[in-house]
DRENGUGU-362878 format. One line per 2 residues: number of its first residue (from 1); for each residue z, x, y of C-alpha. Coordinates in pm, 1 decimal, padded with zeros to 6 digits, m for minus. Layout:
BEGIN
NUM = Z:X:Y | ...
***
This chain:
BEGIN
1 = 00000.0:00000.0:00000.0 | m00096.2:00150.0:00336.6
3 = 00189.0:00253.6:00565.1 | 00250.7:00080.2:00897.6
5 = 00322.0:00206.3:01244.4 | 00612.6:00089.3:01458.4
7 = 00388.4:m00178.8:01601.3 | 00323.3:m00322.9:01258.0
9 = m00045.6:m00223.8:01257.0 | m00148.8:m00062.9:00925.2
11 = m00255.9:00296.7:00953.6 | m00607.8:00383.8:00848.8
13 = m00605.6:00510.2:00491.9 | m00707.4:00868.4:00445.2
15 = m00905.6:01027.7:00165.2 | m00765.1:01306.3:m00048.2
17 = m01078.4:01508.1:00028.9 | m01218.0:01613.9:00368.4
19 = m01529.0:01429.8:00488.0 | m01749.3:01735.6:00441.2
21 = m01664.6:01737.0:00069.6 | m01765.7:01375.3:00011.4
23 = m02076.6:01366.8:00234.0 | m02420.5:01359.2:00074.4
25 = m02544.2:01690.9:00215.2 | m02258.9:01902.3:00079.3
27 = m02286.9:01713.9:m00250.6 | m02648.7:01827.5:m00277.8
29 = m02550.1:02187.6:m00202.2 | m02271.2:02162.6:m00458.1
31 = m02525.4:02028.6:m00708.4 | m02751.5:02327.3:m00645.5
33 = m02467.8:02576.3:m00690.2 | m02333.7:02398.6:m00997.7
35 = m02685.4:02381.5:m01141.4 | m02732.8:02755.7:m01105.3
37 = m02399.9:02821.4:m01277.7 | m02477.3:02580.0:m01561.6
39 = m02824.9:02728.9:m01596.9 | m02689.1:03082.4:m01626.4
41 = m02433.5:02969.5:m01885.0 | m02700.6:02782.1:m02083.1
43 = m02931.2:03081.9:m02069.6 | m02659.4:03306.5:m02211.3
45 = m02587.7:03071.6:m02500.9 | m02762.1:03130.0:m02837.0
47 = m03027.1:02885.8:m02944.7 | m02958.0:02638.6:m03221.6
49 = m03009.2:02757.7:m03577.9 | m03328.2:02557.7:m03623.5
51 = m03496.4:02732.5:m03334.4 | m03462.1:02449.2:m03082.8
53 = m03306.1:02485.4:m02740.0 | m02927.4:02486.1:m02733.2
55 = m02737.1:02166.1:m02663.0 | m02665.3:02251.1:m02300.0
57 = m03029.4:02315.3:m02214.8 | m03125.1:01996.7:m02396.0
59 = m02865.0:01802.1:m02199.8 | m02976.3:01918.9:m01854.8
61 = m03341.8:01868.8:m01951.2 | m03268.6:01508.3:m02047.8
63 = m03063.1:01433.1:m01736.2 | m03310.8:01601.0:m01502.2
65 = m03622.0:01439.5:m01651.0 | m03447.3:01101.4:m01656.6
67 = m03371.5:01125.1:m01285.4 | m03732.7:01210.8:m01201.5
69 = m03843.0:00916.8:m01417.5 | m03612.5:00685.1:m01221.9
71 = m03777.2:00793.1:m00898.6 | m04125.7:00770.9:m01047.9
73 = m04059.2:00417.0:m01169.8 | m03997.4:00316.8:m00809.0
75 = m04334.8:00452.9:m00692.5 | m04557.6:00162.3:m00803.9
77 = m04350.6:m00126.1:m00661.6 | m04263.7:00072.6:m00349.6
79 = m04619.4:00178.9:m00265.3 | m04768.9:m00160.6:m00346.3
81 = m04520.9:m00370.6:m00149.1 | m04501.8:m00121.3:00139.4
83 = m04880.3:m00099.9:00180.2 | m04922.5:m00478.3:00171.6
85 = m04640.6:m00519.2:00426.2 | m04779.6:m00245.5:00648.5
87 = m05123.6:m00406.2:00657.2 | m04966.7:m00743.8:00728.5
89 = m04781.9:m00584.2:01021.7 | m05074.1:m00377.2:01149.3
91 = m05120.7:m00623.2:01430.8 | m04788.6:m00497.7:01564.3
93 = m04916.0:m00138.9:01568.9 | m05175.6:m00057.5:01830.7
95 = m05481.5:00144.5:01733.4 | m05430.9:00130.7:01355.7
97 = m05772.2:00286.2:01292.4 | m05689.9:00565.7:01535.5
99 = m05368.3:00635.1:01343.8 | m05563.2:00672.5:01020.2
101 = m05813.1:00912.1:01177.7 | m05536.1:01116.7:01341.5
103 = m05353.6:01139.4:01009.0 | m05655.7:01276.8:00825.1
105 = m05728.3:01513.7:01113.5 | m05377.9:01661.7:01104.8
107 = m05391.0:01685.3:00728.7 | m05697.2:01905.1:00778.3
109 = m05545.9:02107.2:01066.3 | m05229.4:02199.1:00878.3
111 = m05425.3:02272.4:00559.4 | m05657.1:02501.3:00759.5
113 = m05362.8:02696.1:00899.9 | m05201.7:02722.7:00556.0
115 = m05514.3:02849.5:00380.3 | m05576.8:03111.4:00650.5
117 = m05221.7:03236.9:00599.3 | m05280.0:03237.2:00223.0
119 = m05596.1:03446.3:00257.8 | m05426.5:03697.0:00490.8
121 = m05125.8:03736.9:00260.0 | m05355.7:03769.1:m00040.4
123 = m05564.1:04041.1:00125.2 | m05255.7:04236.6:00233.7
125 = m05074.8:04220.0:m00100.1 | m05386.6:04250.9:m00321.7
127 = m05203.2:04103.1:m00624.2 | m05501.6:04123.3:m00861.4
129 = m05505.8:04502.0:m00868.1 | m05126.0:04533.2:m00872.7
131 = m05045.3:04364.3:m01201.3 | m04991.8:04462.9:m01561.5
133 = m05079.3:04124.6:m01707.6 | m05286.4:04153.8:m02024.7
135 = m05647.8:04042.2:m02020.9 | m05582.2:03856.9:m02347.3
137 = m05378.3:03605.9:m02147.1 | m05694.3:03475.9:m01982.6
139 = m05794.3:03129.8:m02100.2 | m05965.0:02831.3:m01947.2
141 = m05749.3:02527.2:m01860.8 | m05783.7:02194.8:m02038.8
143 = m05880.4:02011.3:m01719.9 | m06048.9:02107.0:m01396.0
145 = m06113.4:01951.2:m01058.5 | m06445.6:01820.6:m00934.3
147 = m06581.6:01634.2:m00634.6 | m06732.9:01367.3:m00858.8
149 = m06391.7:01303.7:m01016.0 | m06255.9:01218.0:m00672.2
151 = m06529.4:00960.9:m00606.6 | m06498.1:00796.0:m00946.5
153 = m06119.9:00814.1:m00922.3 | m06123.0:00576.2:m00626.5
155 = m06240.2:00293.9:m00854.0 | m05930.4:00129.4:m01009.5
157 = m05912.7:00120.0:m01387.6 | m05695.7:m00192.4:m01377.2
159 = m05477.0:m00394.7:m01142.8 | m05216.7:m00122.1:m01082.7
161 = m05428.8:00183.5:m01157.6 | m05241.6:00244.1:m01481.5
163 = m05361.5:00476.2:m01754.9 | m05245.7:00548.8:m02108.2
165 = m05274.6:00862.4:m02317.3 | m05192.4:00893.4:m02685.4
167 = m05109.9:01229.4:m02840.8 | m05025.3:01317.8:m03199.1
169 = m04772.3:01590.2:m03279.7 | m04643.6:01661.6:m03630.4
171 = m04788.4:01334.7:m03753.7 | m04612.7:01126.9:m03486.0
173 = m04824.0:00939.3:m03230.8 | m04681.7:00912.5:m02880.8
175 = m04831.8:00701.5:m02602.2 | m04748.0:00780.9:m02239.3
177 = m04836.4:00579.3:m01931.3 | m04950.9:00722.3:m01600.4
179 = m05071.9:00586.3:m01270.9 | m05310.4:00689.7:m00997.4
181 = m05150.3:00658.0:m00654.4 | m05486.7:00674.3:m00479.7
183 = m05612.8:00379.2:m00683.6 | m05288.3:00196.4:m00608.7
185 = m05349.7:00251.1:m00238.0 | m05698.5:00101.7:m00271.4
187 = m05568.3:m00202.2:m00461.8 | m05275.2:m00269.6:m00229.0
189 = m05497.6:m00220.9:00074.0 | m05753.3:m00470.8:m00053.1
191 = m05483.9:m00730.3:m00126.9 | m05319.1:m00678.3:00211.5
193 = m05648.8:m00721.0:00396.3 | m05731.1:m01030.1:00191.4
195 = m05391.7:m01180.7:00279.4 | m05463.2:m01127.5:00647.2
197 = m05804.4:m01290.2:00614.9 | m05662.0:m01595.5:00436.2
199 = m05414.8:m01659.2:00715.2 | m05136.0:m01919.9:00691.0
201 = m05198.9:m01989.7:00321.2 | m05094.3:m01631.4:00241.9
203 = m04766.2:m01658.6:00433.3 | m04555.0:m01737.7:00121.9
205 = m04701.9:m01437.8:m00059.0 | m04631.5:m01204.4:00234.2
207 = m04274.2:m01335.6:00260.8 | m04223.3:m01277.4:m00111.1
209 = m04372.6:m00928.9:m00079.6 | m04138.5:m00847.8:00211.0
211 = m03838.2:m00964.8:00007.3 | m03951.1:m00761.2:m00293.4
213 = m03990.3:m00453.9:m00071.8 | m03631.2:m00493.9:00051.7
215 = m03507.7:m00521.5:m00308.0 | m03703.6:m00214.1:m00417.0
217 = m03563.7:m00015.8:m00125.3 | m03208.5:m00116.6:m00215.3
219 = m03258.1:m00006.5:m00576.6 | m03414.7:00313.8:m00448.9
221 = m03107.1:00376.8:m00237.5 | m02890.6:00356.7:m00550.2
223 = m03120.1:00607.2:m00722.5 | m03103.0:00841.0:m00422.6
225 = m02725.0:00843.0:m00440.0 | m02761.9:01001.6:m00785.3
227 = m02954.3:01293.1:m00634.2 | m02665.2:01545.5:m00656.7
229 = m02646.1:01488.7:m01033.4 | m03023.2:01504.3:m01073.1
231 = m03038.7:01816.9:m00857.6 | m02774.7:01996.1:m01065.3
233 = m02955.0:01911.6:m01390.4 | m03301.3:02005.5:m01263.5
235 = m03201.4:02340.7:m01117.0 | m02991.5:02418.7:m01427.5
237 = m03293.3:02354.4:m01647.2 | m03510.0:02572.8:m01423.8
239 = m03266.2:02864.5:m01436.7 | m03208.4:02830.8:m01811.6
241 = m03573.2:02783.6:m01904.0 | m03761.1:03008.3:m01662.9
243 = m03508.5:03262.5:m01540.1 | m03670.5:03562.1:m01373.6
245 = m03795.0:03733.8:m01686.4 | m04124.1:03543.6:m01668.6
247 = m04216.9:03707.9:m01338.8 | m04258.8:04045.0:m01506.4
249 = m04600.3:04190.2:m01433.8 | m04682.1:03908.1:m01191.4
251 = m04408.5:04003.0:m00945.9 | m04647.3:04090.2:m00660.5
253 = m04839.6:03764.4:m00706.3 | m04518.3:03559.1:m00712.8
255 = m04385.6:03735.4:m00404.0 | m04716.2:03680.2:m00222.8
257 = m04701.7:03306.5:m00292.7 | m04346.8:03275.8:m00162.7
259 = m04424.7:03487.2:00144.1 | m04712.0:03254.4:00230.2
261 = m04496.8:02946.2:00167.8 | m04215.5:03089.7:00381.0
263 = m04448.1:03158.6:00673.5 | m04577.9:02800.6:00667.8
265 = m04232.8:02648.1:00618.0 | m04027.5:02862.1:00857.5
267 = m04290.0:02953.4:01119.3 | m04587.4:02714.5:01127.5
269 = m04399.7:02387.3:01081.3 | m04131.5:02470.3:01342.5
271 = m04400.0:02574.6:01592.1 | m04587.0:02245.2:01543.4
273 = m04266.2:02044.0:01580.3 | m04154.2:02232.5:01892.2
275 = m04502.7:02211.3:02043.1 | m04471.7:01832.9:02038.3
277 = m04139.5:01839.3:02219.5 | m03926.4:01760.8:01915.2
279 = m03612.3:01922.5:01779.2 | m03680.8:02158.8:01489.9
281 = m03323.5:02117.5:01370.0 | m03350.1:01738.0:01367.3
283 = m03673.8:01753.5:01170.1 | m03545.1:01982.7:00898.3
285 = m03208.8:01809.0:00867.8 | m03394.8:01479.7:00839.3
287 = m03650.6:01591.6:00581.3 | m03404.1:01804.3:00381.5
289 = m03321.3:01545.1:00109.8 | m03690.8:01517.0:00016.7
291 = m03756.8:01890.9:00048.1 | m03476.4:01991.4:m00185.8
293 = m03568.2:01723.5:m00440.6 | m03930.0:01837.3:m00431.3
295 = m03814.6:02193.2:m00499.6 | m03608.5:02111.9:m00806.9
297 = m03828.9:01831.2:m00945.0 | m04167.6:02001.8:m00889.2
299 = m04323.5:01657.7:m00834.2 | m04463.7:01524.0:m00507.1
301 = m04523.5:01187.2:m00670.5 | m04173.0:01172.6:m00813.0
303 = m04033.7:01261.2:m00470.1 | m04261.7:01012.0:m00292.3
305 = m04005.8:00729.0:m00263.7 | m03752.7:00962.4:m00103.5
307 = m04015.0:01127.3:00119.7 | m04122.2:00789.4:00253.7
309 = m03763.9:00685.2:00313.1 | m03662.4:00996.8:00508.9
311 = m03985.6:00981.7:00710.4 | m03901.2:00629.4:00818.8
313 = m03520.5:00635.0:00832.6 | m03450.6:00989.7:00950.2
315 = m03761.2:01093.4:01137.2 | m03831.2:00768.8:01321.0
317 = m04185.0:00697.6:01197.7 | m04255.3:00321.3:01200.9
319 = m04252.7:00163.7:00855.2 | m04598.2:00011.7:00910.9
321 = m04742.8:00360.1:00952.3 | m04514.7:00561.4:00720.0
323 = m04594.1:00338.3:00421.7 | m04961.3:00429.7:00464.5
325 = m04941.6:00796.1:00564.5 | m04681.0:00926.5:00318.4
327 = m04838.4:00790.9:m00005.1 | m05176.5:00916.2:00114.2
329 = m05022.2:01255.3:00183.9 | m04858.5:01266.4:m00159.0
331 = m05205.1:01269.9:m00317.2 | m05416.6:01456.7:m00063.2
333 = m05178.7:01661.1:00156.7 | m05064.4:01971.2:m00032.3
335 = m05030.4:02282.7:00182.3 | m04860.4:02466.0:m00103.5
337 = m05069.1:02359.6:m00403.6 | m05404.0:02306.3:m00232.7
339 = m05409.4:02575.9:00036.5 | m05174.8:02873.8:m00002.7
341 = m05174.2:02889.2:m00381.9 | m05550.4:02861.3:m00455.0
343 = m05629.8:03110.3:m00177.2 | m05396.2:03379.8:m00310.3
345 = m05474.6:03294.4:m00673.6 | m05850.0:03319.5:m00614.3
347 = m05803.2:03661.3:m00453.4 | m05588.8:03759.3:m00753.1
349 = m05853.3:03651.8:m01005.8 | m06129.5:03825.8:m00809.1
351 = m05924.7:04146.7:m00793.6 | m05832.7:04130.8:m01161.7
353 = m06196.3:04097.5:m01268.7 | m06307.1:04343.3:m00998.9
355 = m06534.4:04086.0:m00831.7 | m06578.0:04157.1:m00458.3
357 = m06544.1:03857.9:m00227.1 | m06767.1:03823.3:00076.1
359 = m06704.3:03649.6:00407.7 | m06891.4:03348.6:00270.0
361 = m06652.1:03335.0:m00024.1 | m06350.9:03327.8:00205.9
363 = m06518.7:03056.1:00408.4 | m06566.7:02855.4:00088.5
365 = m06196.6:02897.6:00007.0 | m06114.8:02747.4:00347.4
367 = m06354.9:02456.3:00301.5 | m06229.9:02373.8:m00048.7
369 = m05866.2:02394.6:00060.0 | m05912.3:02175.1:00367.7
371 = m06103.3:01894.7:00198.5 | m06078.4:01978.3:m00170.8
373 = m05728.9:01845.6:m00235.7 | m05880.9:01498.8:m00223.3
375 = m06080.0:01593.1:m00533.4 | m05758.8:01641.3:m00727.1
377 = m05603.5:01310.6:m00619.3 | m05484.3:01120.8:m00923.8
379 = m05495.1:01441.2:m01129.3 | m05241.3:01624.1:m00918.2
381 = m05158.9:01981.5:m00994.9 | m05225.9:02323.2:m00850.2
383 = m05408.6:02429.2:m01167.2 | m05670.9:02160.0:m01116.5
385 = m05708.7:02261.3:m00752.4 | m05739.5:02627.7:m00852.9
387 = m06018.1:02549.1:m01100.5 | m06208.0:02370.3:m00823.0
389 = m06173.9:02678.0:m00603.0 | m06272.7:02924.9:m00876.8
391 = m06574.2:02720.5:m00985.0 | m06691.3:02694.8:m00622.9
393 = m06668.8:03073.7:m00587.5 | m06826.8:03136.9:m00927.9
395 = m06517.0:03315.8:m01058.6 | m06420.9:03287.7:m01427.8
397 = m06202.6:02984.8:m01498.5 | m06033.4:03186.6:m01772.6
399 = m05847.5:03361.7:m01492.3 | m05624.5:03054.4:m01463.5
401 = m05451.5:03153.0:m01785.8 | m05340.2:03481.7:m01632.4
403 = m05104.8:03297.0:m01396.8 | m04948.7:03043.4:m01632.4
405 = m04641.8:03258.6:m01700.6 | m04507.9:03210.2:m01347.3
407 = m04647.7:02859.7:m01289.0 | m04309.5:02679.5:m01303.1
409 = m04145.2:02934.7:m01072.7 | m04406.7:02922.5:m00797.0
411 = m04447.9:02546.9:m00839.3 | m04095.4:02486.6:m00711.6
413 = m04170.8:02645.0:m00374.9 | m04517.2:02490.8:m00355.4
415 = m04384.8:02139.2:m00404.9 | m04109.8:02183.5:m00145.8
417 = m04370.1:02282.9:00113.2 | m04600.2:01999.5:00002.3
419 = m04329.1:01737.8:00049.1 | m04220.7:01876.7:00386.6
421 = m04579.8:01872.2:00510.8 | m04624.3:01515.0:00390.9
423 = m04342.1:01412.7:00625.5 | m04447.0:01646.8:00906.4
425 = m04790.3:01498.3:00974.8 | m04672.6:01135.6:01020.1
427 = m04408.4:01263.4:01264.1 | m04666.4:01454.9:01468.0
429 = m04912.5:01164.6:01475.3 | m04641.1:00911.2:01561.1
431 = m04521.4:01132.7:01847.1 | m04873.0:01183.1:01982.1
433 = m04941.5:00809.2:01966.4 | m04614.8:00718.4:02135.4
435 = m04470.1:00518.5:01845.1 | m04204.2:00763.0:01723.2
437 = m03845.8:00635.1:01740.9 | m03695.8:00935.1:01921.6
439 = m03341.0:00796.7:01900.0 | m03366.8:00773.3:01522.8
441 = m03528.0:01117.9:01501.3 | m03243.0:01278.5:01694.1
443 = m02961.7:01072.0:01540.9 | m02681.8:01282.1:01385.7
445 = m02678.3:01292.4:01004.8 | m02310.7:01390.1:00959.9
447 = m02388.4:01516.3:00610.7 | m02544.1:01189.2:00498.7
449 = m02903.5:01159.7:00376.5 | m02974.0:00914.2:00659.8
451 = m02828.0:00860.6:01003.8 | m02499.0:00680.3:00944.0
453 = m02539.7:00403.6:01198.6 | m02894.1:00332.2:01080.4
455 = m02834.0:00301.4:00705.0 | m02864.6:m00040.0:00545.8
457 = m02542.8:m00191.8:00427.8
***
């Protein structure tokens, strides 16, 4: 029972723990630290007698993958309902077509800057000639990117752009479902436009869609609150599974990738934010929940629900615009996977096979990186983007196999930069178009994932 003062007014109850220990931000940091510790312990433990991973590795793998699945499950209902609602509310946003054009333009501008940095870092470090990787490791990937795949990928396979794949291992058939976010955007956009054209008769549907969106966002909020647990499991699995042994002879290449990512993340993005009169600190504190989840999950699509939420709730981008720009960015805006990585990797492959690159080749790398990520939409992955770059330059696709050993390690940094860039562009465009909620952008976080006074109850 709470104690009372001399006036008979109950005193405010106090927590056993300080506020910084129970806030979301410190919980995420604690999850990262705990994950590293668990990962090191799991890595030191002997494997099970039957050759499988030990129980601790298996546990963190299950918890981590389950958390990513929870987020991924929210993608389809979130994107569909948000796109339909955004189109229904487009009349409240001036110059909707201009917003779309500005978004694509800034996607291209930031990708151009990133690929130039990637080329410069690649030329300075020359990773292809500074490696001991064996030539026997070269092998062509199972899938590759193509421009035609992008065009055909726009046509939905079914109502929600779902796909199924059946694989057989040790006599057991397993069927897994997947979805194409770009196709989902096309479907939701068509339905939203049709609802606008119908007029009053579509009002019940739009009201139902708005209610469903609110429900999905509430469920998503519950999933987000589990992020510290998911973070600890994901980083523990990364440390236990990958460690640093895999870097080995590809140390220069790995370092080059992270140098390029660091320049974009810590130099280019802050300059762009500051150039538009915005606080760099507010941007990074606002986007941090999505950035850190992207790093540990290695999935832009899995992080999409959180990226969209922080873009709207923390960074002040209107929902009508954020629900269009962020999903589009999650499939076509990848400064890490589609710009820095293929540029440095292509230079690596060329150096390894002793193939000189001309000015025209570097120009082709820029062109593919700026507009080529669209060709990998729906088949996301840096490997697919790299194959598109190598095939355009006429370099052997077998060179992709040389880099597979460090793929998980570099993918963590790539995805973090991807996710941050996917939130950056909507902020820049919203600021330039005068629709950014500056008060929300600058609101204090106080350790929470979203500004305290702006969070839904």
